[in-house]
Predicted model as a PDB file, atoms N, CA, C, CB and O in Angstrom, pLDDT in the B-factor column:
MODEL        1                                                                  
ATOM      1  N   MET A   1      17.887 -33.910 157.371  1.00 80.00           N  
ATOM      2  CA  MET A   1      16.332 -34.322 156.558  1.00 80.00           C  
ATOM      3  C   MET A   1      16.939 -33.463 155.491  1.00 80.00           C  
ATOM      4  CB  MET A   1      14.458 -33.768 157.306  1.00 80.00           C  
ATOM      5  O   MET A   1      17.837 -32.649 155.274  1.00 80.00           O  
ATOM      6  N   PRO A   2      15.748 -34.227 154.847  1.00 84.00           N  
ATOM      7  CA  PRO A   2      15.930 -33.861 153.620  1.00 84.00           C  
ATOM      8  C   PRO A   2      15.248 -32.337 152.899  1.00 84.00           C  
ATOM      9  CB  PRO A   2      15.467 -35.041 153.005  1.00 84.00           C  
ATOM     10  O   PRO A   2      14.122 -32.241 153.388  1.00 84.00           O  
ATOM     11  N   LYS A   3      15.456 -31.337 152.101  1.00 85.00           N  
ATOM     12  CA  LYS A   3      14.850 -30.032 152.061  1.00 85.00           C  
ATOM     13  C   LYS A   3      14.221 -30.586 150.591  1.00 85.00           C  
ATOM     14  CB  LYS A   3      15.977 -28.488 152.160  1.00 85.00           C  
ATOM     15  O   LYS A   3      14.576 -31.306 149.658  1.00 85.00           O  
ATOM     16  N   LEU A   4      12.820 -29.613 151.080  1.00 86.00           N  
ATOM     17  CA  LEU A   4      11.856 -29.590 149.390  1.00 86.00           C  
ATOM     18  C   LEU A   4      11.868 -28.162 149.226  1.00 86.00           C  
ATOM     19  CB  LEU A   4       9.899 -30.245 149.320  1.00 86.00           C  
ATOM     20  O   LEU A   4      11.516 -27.297 150.028  1.00 86.00           O  
ATOM     21  N   THR A   5      12.429 -28.026 147.808  1.00 88.00           N  
ATOM     22  CA  THR A   5      12.731 -26.645 147.459  1.00 88.00           C  
ATOM     23  C   THR A   5      11.208 -26.062 146.891  1.00 88.00           C  
ATOM     24  CB  THR A   5      14.064 -26.586 146.239  1.00 88.00           C  
ATOM     25  O   THR A   5      10.844 -26.761 145.946  1.00 88.00           O  
ATOM     26  N   ILE A   6      10.359 -25.117 147.172  1.00 89.00           N  
ATOM     27  CA  ILE A   6       8.980 -24.554 146.832  1.00 89.00           C  
ATOM     28  C   ILE A   6       9.310 -23.925 145.237  1.00 89.00           C  
ATOM     29  CB  ILE A   6       8.417 -23.228 148.115  1.00 89.00           C  
ATOM     30  O   ILE A   6      10.498 -24.013 144.925  1.00 89.00           O  
ATOM     31  N   ARG A   7       8.796 -23.577 144.654  1.00 88.00           N  
ATOM     32  CA  ARG A   7       9.201 -22.234 143.215  1.00 88.00           C  
ATOM     33  C   ARG A   7       8.277 -21.813 143.211  1.00 88.00           C  
ATOM     34  CB  ARG A   7       9.581 -22.476 141.576  1.00 88.00           C  
ATOM     35  O   ARG A   7       7.472 -22.525 143.811  1.00 88.00           O  
ATOM     36  N   ASP A   8       7.764 -20.714 142.725  1.00 85.00           N  
ATOM     37  CA  ASP A   8       6.902 -20.070 141.706  1.00 85.00           C  
ATOM     38  C   ASP A   8       6.631 -20.547 140.234  1.00 85.00           C  
ATOM     39  CB  ASP A   8       7.396 -18.869 141.583  1.00 85.00           C  
ATOM     40  O   ASP A   8       7.589 -21.264 139.948  1.00 85.00           O  
ATOM     41  N   LYS A   9       6.066 -20.503 139.535  1.00 82.00           N  
ATOM     42  CA  LYS A   9       5.832 -20.511 138.313  1.00 82.00           C  
ATOM     43  C   LYS A   9       7.084 -19.610 137.514  1.00 82.00           C  
ATOM     44  CB  LYS A   9       4.377 -20.003 138.168  1.00 82.00           C  
ATOM     45  O   LYS A   9       7.067 -19.876 136.312  1.00 82.00           O  
ATOM     46  N   GLU A  10       7.855 -18.897 137.777  1.00 90.00           N  
ATOM     47  CA  GLU A  10       8.776 -18.251 137.220  1.00 90.00           C  
ATOM     48  C   GLU A  10       9.968 -19.143 137.441  1.00 90.00           C  
ATOM     49  CB  GLU A  10       8.861 -16.895 137.712  1.00 90.00           C  
ATOM     50  O   GLU A  10      10.853 -19.167 136.586  1.00 90.00           O  
ATOM     51  N   GLY A  11      10.056 -19.896 138.555  1.00 88.00           N  
ATOM     52  CA  GLY A  11      11.187 -20.839 138.902  1.00 88.00           C  
ATOM     53  C   GLY A  11      11.774 -19.859 140.096  1.00 88.00           C  
ATOM     54  O   GLY A  11      12.928 -20.130 140.430  1.00 88.00           O  
ATOM     55  N   VAL A  12      11.271 -18.981 140.646  1.00 92.00           N  
ATOM     56  CA  VAL A  12      11.872 -18.237 141.934  1.00 92.00           C  
ATOM     57  C   VAL A  12      11.369 -18.864 142.976  1.00 92.00           C  
ATOM     58  CB  VAL A  12      11.564 -16.733 142.104  1.00 92.00           C  
ATOM     59  O   VAL A  12      10.174 -19.053 143.202  1.00 92.00           O  
ATOM     60  N   ILE A  13      12.848 -19.397 144.019  1.00 92.00           N  
ATOM     61  CA  ILE A  13      12.497 -19.817 145.178  1.00 92.00           C  
ATOM     62  C   ILE A  13      11.627 -19.223 146.192  1.00 92.00           C  
ATOM     63  CB  ILE A  13      13.417 -19.997 145.623  1.00 92.00           C  
ATOM     64  O   ILE A  13      12.002 -18.115 146.574  1.00 92.00           O  
ATOM     65  N   VAL A  14      10.660 -19.639 146.672  1.00 93.00           N  
ATOM     66  CA  VAL A  14       9.497 -19.069 147.389  1.00 93.00           C  
ATOM     67  C   VAL A  14       9.581 -19.904 148.843  1.00 93.00           C  
ATOM     68  CB  VAL A  14       7.959 -19.315 146.472  1.00 93.00           C  
ATOM     69  O   VAL A  14       8.927 -19.278 149.677  1.00 93.00           O  
ATOM     70  N   ASP A  15      10.146 -21.056 149.385  1.00 94.00           N  
ATOM     71  CA  ASP A  15      10.577 -21.638 150.271  1.00 94.00           C  
ATOM     72  C   ASP A  15      11.171 -22.809 150.473  1.00 94.00           C  
ATOM     73  CB  ASP A  15       9.964 -21.591 150.758  1.00 94.00           C  
ATOM     74  O   ASP A  15      11.063 -23.613 149.547  1.00 94.00           O  
ATOM     75  N   LYS A  16      11.853 -23.189 151.548  1.00 93.00           N  
ATOM     76  CA  LYS A  16      12.950 -24.159 151.288  1.00 93.00           C  
ATOM     77  C   LYS A  16      12.086 -25.311 152.387  1.00 93.00           C  
ATOM     78  CB  LYS A  16      14.837 -23.515 151.771  1.00 93.00           C  
ATOM     79  O   LYS A  16      11.466 -24.528 153.107  1.00 93.00           O  
ATOM     80  N   LEU A  17      11.812 -26.431 152.768  1.00 91.00           N  
ATOM     81  CA  LEU A  17      11.383 -27.181 153.983  1.00 91.00           C  
ATOM     82  C   LEU A  17      12.068 -27.991 154.311  1.00 91.00           C  
ATOM     83  CB  LEU A  17      10.339 -27.737 153.995  1.00 91.00           C  
ATOM     84  O   LEU A  17      12.719 -28.582 153.450  1.00 91.00           O  
ATOM     85  N   GLU A  18      12.160 -28.241 155.295  1.00 90.00           N  
ATOM     86  CA  GLU A  18      12.363 -29.642 155.595  1.00 90.00           C  
ATOM     87  C   GLU A  18      11.467 -30.296 156.069  1.00 90.00           C  
ATOM     88  CB  GLU A  18      13.235 -29.872 156.317  1.00 90.00           C  
ATOM     89  O   GLU A  18      10.603 -30.054 156.912  1.00 90.00           O  
ATOM     90  N   VAL A  19      11.933 -31.871 154.975  1.00 89.00           N  
ATOM     91  CA  VAL A  19      10.523 -32.756 155.431  1.00 89.00           C  
ATOM     92  C   VAL A  19      11.235 -34.725 156.309  1.00 89.00           C  
ATOM     93  CB  VAL A  19       9.266 -33.104 153.230  1.00 89.00           C  
ATOM     94  O   VAL A  19      12.246 -35.364 156.601  1.00 89.00           O  
ATOM     95  N   LYS A  20      10.119 -34.749 156.311  1.00 87.00           N  
ATOM     96  CA  LYS A  20      10.789 -36.324 157.181  1.00 87.00           C  
ATOM     97  C   LYS A  20      11.684 -37.163 155.716  1.00 87.00           C  
ATOM     98  CB  LYS A  20       8.915 -37.792 157.974  1.00 87.00           C  
ATOM     99  O   LYS A  20      11.540 -36.889 154.524  1.00 87.00           O  
ATOM    100  N   PRO A  21      12.452 -38.055 156.238  1.00 85.00           N  
ATOM    101  CA  PRO A  21      13.051 -38.922 155.148  1.00 85.00           C  
ATOM    102  C   PRO A  21      11.692 -40.007 154.479  1.00 85.00           C  
ATOM    103  CB  PRO A  21      14.476 -39.923 155.956  1.00 85.00           C  
ATOM    104  O   PRO A  21      10.683 -39.810 155.156  1.00 85.00           O  
ATOM    105  N   GLN A  22      11.501 -40.811 153.621  1.00 87.00           N  
ATOM    106  CA  GLN A  22      10.410 -41.289 153.195  1.00 87.00           C  
ATOM    107  C   GLN A  22       9.585 -40.589 153.011  1.00 87.00           C  
ATOM    108  CB  GLN A  22      10.011 -42.025 153.727  1.00 87.00           C  
ATOM    109  O   GLN A  22       8.553 -41.259 153.006  1.00 87.00           O  
ATOM    110  N   SER A  23       9.288 -39.172 152.773  1.00 87.00           N  
ATOM    111  CA  SER A  23       7.877 -38.677 152.716  1.00 87.00           C  
ATOM    112  C   SER A  23       7.272 -38.556 151.144  1.00 87.00           C  
ATOM    113  CB  SER A  23       7.853 -37.187 153.459  1.00 87.00           C  
ATOM    114  O   SER A  23       8.002 -38.507 150.154  1.00 87.00           O  
ATOM    115  N   ASN A  24       6.109 -38.525 151.113  1.00 86.00           N  
ATOM    116  CA  ASN A  24       5.427 -38.631 149.762  1.00 86.00           C  
ATOM    117  C   ASN A  24       4.909 -36.958 149.596  1.00 86.00           C  
ATOM    118  CB  ASN A  24       3.993 -39.937 149.782  1.00 86.00           C  
ATOM    119  O   ASN A  24       4.244 -36.181 150.281  1.00 86.00           O  
ATOM    120  N   LEU A  25       5.663 -36.903 148.207  1.00 85.00           N  
ATOM    121  CA  LEU A  25       5.425 -35.537 148.091  1.00 85.00           C  
ATOM    122  C   LEU A  25       4.434 -34.548 148.054  1.00 85.00           C  
ATOM    123  CB  LEU A  25       5.789 -35.358 147.393  1.00 85.00           C  
ATOM    124  O   LEU A  25       4.612 -33.441 148.563  1.00 85.00           O  
ATOM    125  N   ARG A  26       3.170 -34.949 147.359  1.00 85.00           N  
ATOM    126  CA  ARG A  26       1.900 -34.833 147.912  1.00 85.00           C  
ATOM    127  C   ARG A  26       1.607 -34.222 148.938  1.00 85.00           C  
ATOM    128  CB  ARG A  26       1.465 -35.762 148.104  1.00 85.00           C  
ATOM    129  O   ARG A  26       1.417 -33.010 149.047  1.00 85.00           O  
ATOM    130  N   LEU A  27       1.537 -35.290 150.003  1.00 88.00           N  
ATOM    131  CA  LEU A  27       1.292 -34.940 151.477  1.00 88.00           C  
ATOM    132  C   LEU A  27       2.372 -34.039 152.583  1.00 88.00           C  
ATOM    133  CB  LEU A  27       1.118 -36.314 152.065  1.00 88.00           C  
ATOM    134  O   LEU A  27       1.999 -33.581 153.663  1.00 88.00           O  
ATOM    135  N   ALA A  28       3.744 -33.925 152.033  1.00 90.00           N  
ATOM    136  CA  ALA A  28       4.740 -33.061 152.276  1.00 90.00           C  
ATOM    137  C   ALA A  28       4.071 -31.735 152.271  1.00 90.00           C  
ATOM    138  CB  ALA A  28       5.858 -33.196 151.311  1.00 90.00           C  
ATOM    139  O   ALA A  28       3.712 -31.149 153.292  1.00 90.00           O  
ATOM    140  N   MET A  29       3.911 -31.253 150.927  1.00 89.00           N  
ATOM    141  CA  MET A  29       3.539 -29.977 150.416  1.00 89.00           C  
ATOM    142  C   MET A  29       2.273 -29.670 151.211  1.00 89.00           C  
ATOM    143  CB  MET A  29       3.329 -29.969 148.822  1.00 89.00           C  
ATOM    144  O   MET A  29       2.071 -28.521 151.606  1.00 89.00           O  
ATOM    145  N   LEU A  30       1.389 -30.689 151.465  1.00 89.00           N  
ATOM    146  CA  LEU A  30      -0.319 -30.377 151.897  1.00 89.00           C  
ATOM    147  C   LEU A  30       0.288 -30.066 153.280  1.00 89.00           C  
ATOM    148  CB  LEU A  30      -1.791 -31.898 151.813  1.00 89.00           C  
ATOM    149  O   LEU A  30       0.204 -28.894 153.647  1.00 89.00           O  
ATOM    150  N   GLU A  31       0.996 -31.115 154.247  1.00 91.00           N  
ATOM    151  CA  GLU A  31       1.097 -30.819 155.373  1.00 91.00           C  
ATOM    152  C   GLU A  31       1.740 -29.347 155.908  1.00 91.00           C  
ATOM    153  CB  GLU A  31       1.680 -31.835 155.747  1.00 91.00           C  
ATOM    154  O   GLU A  31       1.449 -28.866 157.003  1.00 91.00           O  
ATOM    155  N   HIS A  32       2.755 -28.657 154.845  1.00 92.00           N  
ATOM    156  CA  HIS A  32       3.270 -27.437 154.857  1.00 92.00           C  
ATOM    157  C   HIS A  32       2.406 -26.055 154.069  1.00 92.00           C  
ATOM    158  CB  HIS A  32       4.599 -27.721 154.261  1.00 92.00           C  
ATOM    159  O   HIS A  32       2.896 -24.985 153.707  1.00 92.00           O  
ATOM    160  N   GLY A  33       1.110 -26.480 153.976  1.00 92.00           N  
ATOM    161  CA  GLY A  33      -0.017 -25.733 153.111  1.00 92.00           C  
ATOM    162  C   GLY A  33       0.253 -24.885 152.023  1.00 92.00           C  
ATOM    163  O   GLY A  33      -0.162 -23.791 151.640  1.00 92.00           O  
ATOM    164  N   TYR A  34       1.491 -26.138 151.445  1.00 89.00           N  
ATOM    165  CA  TYR A  34       1.370 -25.403 149.693  1.00 89.00           C  
ATOM    166  C   TYR A  34       0.273 -26.637 148.956  1.00 89.00           C  
ATOM    167  CB  TYR A  34       3.470 -25.386 148.540  1.00 89.00           C  
ATOM    168  O   TYR A  34      -0.221 -27.577 149.579  1.00 89.00           O  
ATOM    169  N   SER A  35       0.135 -26.436 147.977  1.00 83.00           N  
ATOM    170  CA  SER A  35      -0.948 -27.340 146.660  1.00 83.00           C  
ATOM    171  C   SER A  35       0.178 -27.884 146.064  1.00 83.00           C  
ATOM    172  CB  SER A  35      -2.068 -26.318 145.297  1.00 83.00           C  
ATOM    173  O   SER A  35       1.183 -27.217 145.817  1.00 83.00           O  
ATOM    174  N   PRO A  36       0.070 -28.962 145.842  1.00 80.00           N  
ATOM    175  CA  PRO A  36       0.520 -29.656 144.788  1.00 80.00           C  
ATOM    176  C   PRO A  36      -0.338 -29.358 143.151  1.00 80.00           C  
ATOM    177  CB  PRO A  36       0.394 -31.167 145.344  1.00 80.00           C  
ATOM    178  O   PRO A  36      -0.004 -29.776 142.043  1.00 80.00           O  
ATOM    179  N   TYR A  37      -1.111 -28.790 143.403  1.00 78.00           N  
ATOM    180  CA  TYR A  37      -1.626 -28.733 142.037  1.00 78.00           C  
ATOM    181  C   TYR A  37      -2.115 -26.715 141.799  1.00 78.00           C  
ATOM    182  CB  TYR A  37      -3.252 -30.110 141.980  1.00 78.00           C  
ATOM    183  O   TYR A  37      -2.169 -25.780 142.597  1.00 78.00           O  
ATOM    184  N   THR A  38      -2.327 -26.815 140.565  1.00 74.00           N  
ATOM    185  CA  THR A  38      -2.264 -25.586 139.694  1.00 74.00           C  
ATOM    186  C   THR A  38      -3.851 -25.600 140.050  1.00 74.00           C  
ATOM    187  CB  THR A  38      -1.618 -25.671 137.871  1.00 74.00           C  
ATOM    188  O   THR A  38      -4.652 -26.248 140.724  1.00 74.00           O  
ATOM    189  N   LYS A  39      -3.802 -24.433 139.139  1.00 73.00           N  
ATOM    190  CA  LYS A  39      -5.627 -23.726 139.266  1.00 73.00           C  
ATOM    191  C   LYS A  39      -6.504 -24.810 138.197  1.00 73.00           C  
ATOM    192  CB  LYS A  39      -5.829 -21.536 138.401  1.00 73.00           C  
ATOM    193  O   LYS A  39      -7.718 -24.814 137.991  1.00 73.00           O  
ATOM    194  N   TRP A  40      -5.631 -25.556 137.708  1.00 71.00           N  
ATOM    195  CA  TRP A  40      -6.736 -26.615 136.596  1.00 71.00           C  
ATOM    196  C   TRP A  40      -6.666 -27.818 136.928  1.00 71.00           C  
ATOM    197  CB  TRP A  40      -6.418 -26.734 134.967  1.00 71.00           C  
ATOM    198  O   TRP A  40      -7.679 -28.497 136.761  1.00 71.00           O  
ATOM    199  N   THR A  41      -5.847 -28.246 137.314  1.00 70.00           N  
ATOM    200  CA  THR A  41      -5.759 -29.848 138.115  1.00 70.00           C  
ATOM    201  C   THR A  41      -6.497 -29.671 139.665  1.00 70.00           C  
ATOM    202  CB  THR A  41      -3.782 -30.429 138.412  1.00 70.00           C  
ATOM    203  O   THR A  41      -6.940 -30.692 140.190  1.00 70.00           O  
ATOM    204  N   GLN A  42      -6.624 -28.305 140.408  1.00 69.00           N  
ATOM    205  CA  GLN A  42      -7.319 -28.742 141.621  1.00 69.00           C  
ATOM    206  C   GLN A  42      -8.319 -29.188 141.303  1.00 69.00           C  
ATOM    207  CB  GLN A  42      -7.570 -27.913 142.557  1.00 69.00           C  
ATOM    208  O   GLN A  42      -8.625 -30.015 142.162  1.00 69.00           O  
ATOM    209  N   ASN A  43      -9.469 -29.114 140.122  1.00 69.00           N  
ATOM    210  CA  ASN A  43     -10.615 -29.800 139.843  1.00 69.00           C  
ATOM    211  C   ASN A  43     -10.848 -30.513 140.132  1.00 69.00           C  
ATOM    212  CB  ASN A  43     -10.908 -30.035 139.144  1.00 69.00           C  
ATOM    213  O   ASN A  43     -11.809 -30.864 140.816  1.00 69.00           O  
ATOM    214  N   LEU A  44      -9.670 -31.231 139.522  1.00 68.00           N  
ATOM    215  CA  LEU A  44      -9.389 -32.752 139.004  1.00 68.00           C  
ATOM    216  C   LEU A  44      -8.344 -33.582 140.497  1.00 68.00           C  
ATOM    217  CB  LEU A  44      -8.221 -32.608 137.114  1.00 68.00           C  
ATOM    218  O   LEU A  44      -7.600 -34.562 140.458  1.00 68.00           O  
ATOM    219  N   ASN A  45      -8.664 -32.822 141.482  1.00 66.00           N  
ATOM    220  CA  ASN A  45      -8.047 -33.300 142.388  1.00 66.00           C  
ATOM    221  C   ASN A  45      -8.484 -35.159 142.897  1.00 66.00           C  
ATOM    222  CB  ASN A  45      -8.301 -32.152 143.418  1.00 66.00           C  
ATOM    223  O   ASN A  45      -9.580 -35.416 143.395  1.00 66.00           O  
ATOM    224  N   CYS A  46      -7.358 -36.306 142.634  1.00 69.00           N  
ATOM    225  CA  CYS A  46      -8.144 -37.158 143.050  1.00 69.00           C  
ATOM    226  C   CYS A  46      -7.995 -37.907 144.414  1.00 69.00           C  
ATOM    227  CB  CYS A  46      -8.175 -37.898 142.132  1.00 69.00           C  
ATOM    228  O   CYS A  46      -8.308 -39.071 144.663  1.00 69.00           O  
ATOM    229  N   GLY A  47      -7.415 -36.916 145.285  1.00 67.00           N  
ATOM    230  CA  GLY A  47      -7.251 -37.256 146.830  1.00 67.00           C  
ATOM    231  C   GLY A  47      -5.729 -38.000 146.864  1.00 67.00           C  
ATOM    232  O   GLY A  47      -5.356 -38.403 147.966  1.00 67.00           O  
ATOM    233  N   GLY A  48      -4.944 -38.172 145.839  1.00 67.00           N  
ATOM    234  CA  GLY A  48      -3.928 -39.052 146.195  1.00 67.00           C  
ATOM    235  C   GLY A  48      -3.859 -40.629 145.480  1.00 67.00           C  
ATOM    236  O   GLY A  48      -3.280 -41.638 145.881  1.00 67.00           O  
ATOM    237  N   ASN A  49      -4.773 -40.380 144.145  1.00 70.00           N  
ATOM    238  CA  ASN A  49      -5.260 -41.782 143.505  1.00 70.00           C  
ATOM    239  C   ASN A  49      -4.150 -41.637 142.380  1.00 70.00           C  
ATOM    240  CB  ASN A  49      -7.112 -41.924 142.883  1.00 70.00           C  
ATOM    241  O   ASN A  49      -4.787 -42.108 141.437  1.00 70.00           O  
ATOM    242  N   GLY A  50      -3.072 -41.342 141.919  1.00 67.00           N  
ATOM    243  CA  GLY A  50      -2.142 -41.114 140.979  1.00 67.00           C  
ATOM    244  C   GLY A  50      -2.333 -40.198 139.688  1.00 67.00           C  
ATOM    245  O   GLY A  50      -1.532 -40.379 138.771  1.00 67.00           O  
ATOM    246  N   ILE A  51      -3.507 -39.054 139.507  1.00 67.00           N  
ATOM    247  CA  ILE A  51      -3.411 -38.196 138.262  1.00 67.00           C  
ATOM    248  C   ILE A  51      -2.666 -37.477 137.870  1.00 67.00           C  
ATOM    249  CB  ILE A  51      -4.086 -37.579 138.098  1.00 67.00           C  
ATOM    250  O   ILE A  51      -2.415 -37.459 136.665  1.00 67.00           O  
ATOM    251  N   CYS A  52      -2.026 -36.597 138.787  1.00 66.00           N  
ATOM    252  CA  CYS A  52      -1.114 -35.870 138.874  1.00 66.00           C  
ATOM    253  C   CYS A  52       0.160 -36.245 139.256  1.00 66.00           C  
ATOM    254  CB  CYS A  52      -1.466 -35.116 139.456  1.00 66.00           C  
ATOM    255  O   CYS A  52       1.089 -35.452 139.103  1.00 66.00           O  
ATOM    256  N   ALA A  53       0.410 -37.800 139.931  1.00 70.00           N  
ATOM    257  CA  ALA A  53       1.669 -38.545 140.219  1.00 70.00           C  
ATOM    258  C   ALA A  53       2.265 -38.047 140.944  1.00 70.00           C  
ATOM    259  CB  ALA A  53       2.459 -38.807 139.366  1.00 70.00           C  
ATOM    260  O   ALA A  53       3.307 -38.641 141.222  1.00 70.00           O  
ATOM    261  N   THR A  54       1.970 -36.512 141.788  1.00 69.00           N  
ATOM    262  CA  THR A  54       2.523 -36.256 143.109  1.00 69.00           C  
ATOM    263  C   THR A  54       2.560 -37.220 144.408  1.00 69.00           C  
ATOM    264  CB  THR A  54       1.882 -35.199 143.473  1.00 69.00           C  
ATOM    265  O   THR A  54       3.455 -37.516 145.200  1.00 69.00           O  
ATOM    266  N   CYS A  55       1.176 -37.587 144.283  1.00 72.00           N  
ATOM    267  CA  CYS A  55       1.843 -38.905 145.397  1.00 72.00           C  
ATOM    268  C   CYS A  55       2.019 -40.222 145.171  1.00 72.00           C  
ATOM    269  CB  CYS A  55       1.099 -39.144 146.526  1.00 72.00           C  
ATOM    270  O   CYS A  55       1.662 -41.132 145.919  1.00 72.00           O  
ATOM    271  N   GLY A  56       2.709 -40.340 143.880  1.00 74.00           N  
ATOM    272  CA  GLY A  56       3.681 -41.654 143.529  1.00 74.00           C  
ATOM    273  C   GLY A  56       5.207 -40.730 143.480  1.00 74.00           C  
ATOM    274  O   GLY A  56       5.967 -41.090 142.581  1.00 74.00           O  
ATOM    275  N   ILE A  57       5.545 -39.937 144.095  1.00 77.00           N  
ATOM    276  CA  ILE A  57       7.012 -39.455 144.521  1.00 77.00           C  
ATOM    277  C   ILE A  57       7.221 -39.833 145.851  1.00 77.00           C  
ATOM    278  CB  ILE A  57       7.265 -37.892 144.426  1.00 77.00           C  
ATOM    279  O   ILE A  57       6.394 -39.902 146.760  1.00 77.00           O  
ATOM    280  N   TRP A  58       8.281 -40.042 145.859  1.00 80.00           N  
ATOM    281  CA  TRP A  58       8.775 -40.555 147.653  1.00 80.00           C  
ATOM    282  C   TRP A  58      10.453 -39.636 147.839  1.00 80.00           C  
ATOM    283  CB  TRP A  58       9.165 -43.044 147.806  1.00 80.00           C  
ATOM    284  O   TRP A  58      11.510 -39.960 147.298  1.00 80.00           O  
ATOM    285  N   ILE A  59      10.169 -38.258 148.927  1.00 81.00           N  
ATOM    286  CA  ILE A  59      11.555 -38.036 148.972  1.00 81.00           C  
ATOM    287  C   ILE A  59      12.563 -39.059 149.656  1.00 81.00           C  
ATOM    288  CB  ILE A  59      11.681 -36.831 149.585  1.00 81.00           C  
ATOM    289  O   ILE A  59      11.960 -39.507 150.631  1.00 81.00           O  
ATOM    290  N   LEU A  60      13.544 -39.500 149.597  1.00 77.00           N  
ATOM    291  CA  LEU A  60      14.887 -40.311 150.138  1.00 77.00           C  
ATOM    292  C   LEU A  60      15.350 -39.412 151.219  1.00 77.00           C  
ATOM    293  CB  LEU A  60      16.194 -40.557 148.939  1.00 77.00           C  
ATOM    294  O   LEU A  60      14.725 -38.510 151.777  1.00 77.00           O  
ATOM    295  N   GLU A  61      16.587 -39.834 151.415  1.00 72.00           N  
ATOM    296  CA  GLU A  61      17.258 -39.046 152.445  1.00 72.00           C  
ATOM    297  C   GLU A  61      18.097 -37.634 151.984  1.00 72.00           C  
ATOM    298  CB  GLU A  61      18.245 -40.045 153.112  1.00 72.00           C  
ATOM    299  O   GLU A  61      17.989 -36.650 152.716  1.00 72.00           O  
ATOM    300  N   SER A  62      18.712 -37.577 151.080  1.00 66.00           N  
ATOM    301  CA  SER A  62      18.898 -36.534 150.332  1.00 66.00           C  
ATOM    302  C   SER A  62      18.490 -35.708 148.983  1.00 66.00           C  
ATOM    303  CB  SER A  62      19.683 -36.711 150.299  1.00 66.00           C  
ATOM    304  O   SER A  62      17.368 -35.936 148.530  1.00 66.00           O  
ATOM    305  N   GLU A  63      18.897 -35.246 148.654  1.00 63.00           N  
ATOM    306  CA  GLU A  63      19.256 -34.440 147.438  1.00 63.00           C  
ATOM    307  C   GLU A  63      19.467 -35.474 146.166  1.00 63.00           C  
ATOM    308  CB  GLU A  63      20.677 -33.540 147.749  1.00 63.00           C  
ATOM    309  O   GLU A  63      20.518 -36.110 146.097  1.00 63.00           O  
ATOM    310  N   PRO A  64      18.734 -35.583 145.449  1.00 63.00           N  
ATOM    311  CA  PRO A  64      19.064 -36.719 144.162  1.00 63.00           C  
ATOM    312  C   PRO A  64      20.270 -35.749 143.369  1.00 63.00           C  
ATOM    313  CB  PRO A  64      17.348 -37.137 142.875  1.00 63.00           C  
ATOM    314  O   PRO A  64      20.518 -34.547 143.287  1.00 63.00           O  
ATOM    315  N   VAL A  65      20.795 -36.906 142.897  1.00 67.00           N  
ATOM    316  CA  VAL A  65      21.802 -36.559 141.651  1.00 67.00           C  
ATOM    317  C   VAL A  65      21.213 -36.924 140.613  1.00 67.00           C  
ATOM    318  CB  VAL A  65      23.168 -37.201 141.599  1.00 67.00           C  
ATOM    319  O   VAL A  65      20.591 -37.961 140.387  1.00 67.00           O  
ATOM    320  N   PRO A  66      21.559 -35.456 139.551  1.00 65.00           N  
ATOM    321  CA  PRO A  66      20.757 -35.377 138.636  1.00 65.00           C  
ATOM    322  C   PRO A  66      21.118 -36.086 137.465  1.00 65.00           C  
ATOM    323  CB  PRO A  66      20.537 -34.209 138.435  1.00 65.00           C  
ATOM    324  O   PRO A  66      22.263 -35.842 137.084  1.00 65.00           O  
ATOM    325  N   THR A  67      20.123 -37.330 136.416  1.00 70.00           N  
ATOM    326  CA  THR A  67      20.320 -37.991 135.715  1.00 70.00           C  
ATOM    327  C   THR A  67      20.677 -37.499 134.447  1.00 70.00           C  
ATOM    328  CB  THR A  67      19.549 -38.631 135.808  1.00 70.00           C  
ATOM    329  O   THR A  67      20.967 -38.382 133.640  1.00 70.00           O  
ATOM    330  N   HIS A  68      20.740 -36.290 134.026  1.00 67.00           N  
ATOM    331  CA  HIS A  68      20.511 -35.651 132.999  1.00 67.00           C  
ATOM    332  C   HIS A  68      21.879 -34.677 132.746  1.00 67.00           C  
ATOM    333  CB  HIS A  68      19.152 -34.962 133.191  1.00 67.00           C  
ATOM    334  O   HIS A  68      22.539 -34.228 133.683  1.00 67.00           O  
ATOM    335  N   TRP A  69      22.122 -34.482 131.617  1.00 62.00           N  
ATOM    336  CA  TRP A  69      23.022 -33.479 131.623  1.00 62.00           C  
ATOM    337  C   TRP A  69      22.927 -31.967 131.359  1.00 62.00           C  
ATOM    338  CB  TRP A  69      23.742 -33.865 130.920  1.00 62.00           C  
ATOM    339  O   TRP A  69      23.935 -31.263 131.433  1.00 62.00           O  
TER     340      TRP A  69                                                      
ENDMDL                                                                          
END                                                                             
């Protein structure tokens, strides 16, 4: 199962979650009790309609290969 690493704003690992393949990032975070929103974007929460883009991120089978140097 894919793993989702949750980090705090300093980059420290807070948790590593197992998520179902083909999961949606926003829904996977909410299911595990984490919010994809900051204190500023929480008020702009569109309920999965694309403003912050977490609803458009899908978790595949495994960790992605970096595409940058």
